[in-house]
N, C-alpha and C positions, 0 to 999 in steps of 0.2 A: 487378513485383518479387516474388520468392519470399518469402512470409511466414515461412518456416522460417529464413530468414537474418537476420531482424530481432530485435533485443534492445533492452531498455529498462533504463537505469541510473538509479535515483533516489538522489541524494546529499542526504540529509536535512540535513547540516550546511551545505550550500551552497544549500539550497532550489531544487534544479535537477533536472530530468528530461532525460535525453539519449537520443535514439533512435539506434541503430546499425544499419547494414546491412553485412553481411560484416565485422563488428568495427570498422567505421569510423564515427565520429560523423557524422550527417547533419543533425541539428536538435536544439536545446536549448530548453527551456521553463522559465519560473519556476513554482514549485509552492508550495502551502501544505499544512499538515497539520492534524490534529484539534486540539482544544483543549489537548492535552497532548503537544506535539510531540517532546519529548526522551525517549530510552529506547525500548526494545522493547515491543511489545504482549504482555501476558500473559493478559488476560481480556477478555471482552465488556464494552463500555461504559467502558473506561478512556481513550477518546479518543486512543489512541496509534496510530501507524503501525507495522505489523509490519516487522521487519528480516529479511532473508534472501533466498533465491533462490526465486522463484515463477514459475509458468507461467500463461499466459493461458488461461482456461477458455472465455471467450466475449467477444464485443464486440457491443454492441447500442445502439440509440437509447434515450435516457432522457429523460423529460419535464422533469426538473429540471435536468439537466446537459448536455443535447444528446447526449452519448455516454457510455457506461460500459464500461470494460475490467475484466471480472470475473476476479479472480486465484484461484488454487487454495489459498488460505488456509482452514483450517489445514493445513500440511504436517506430515510426521513430525517435522521439526525444531521446528515451532511447538508441537506436542503435548509434545515433550520439555521445552521451556522452560516451558510451562504447568505441567506436573507438577512440575518442579524448583521453580518459584515456590511451589506449594502445599506441597511438602515443607519449604521454607525458611521458610514462614510469611509470605511476602510477600503472598500472596492467600489467600482462604478456600477451603476444600475444596468449598464450594457454587458457587464461581465457574465460569462457562462459558468455554471458550476463545474463543468467538465464531465468526463466519462472514461470508460475503457481503462480503468485502473487495474493493475495486476502485479503479481510477484513473478520475477524472472531473474535469470542469471545475468552476468555481464557479457558484453560482446567479446569476441576473440581478442586476445592480447590486452585485455583491460583488467586482468586479475590484480594489477598493482593498485587499483582503486579500493580493494578490500583491505581493511585495516587488520 
């Protein structure tokens, strides 16, 4: 299958990840998010999942989660939201936007986290 024809949709409100091939759904999975699952990510360490359109930078094995899909966060849109949050006083001017965001499984014996 041509990887350029694959896309992933994460629906935070439904706790669901769906894989599409040629814009047709082929498989769905239950998902969990960080400790603060509602709202968009504005800074490093806020335990939120970023919202928006991201591209896959790389996929590789990971010792804790079996596999890791590394996303291109922060994007230009992520930076805009980060700076707007600073201007609004929502976050501190010293806060970092964060990096190294990815999709991965849960660690061993944590399957109970998945709804």
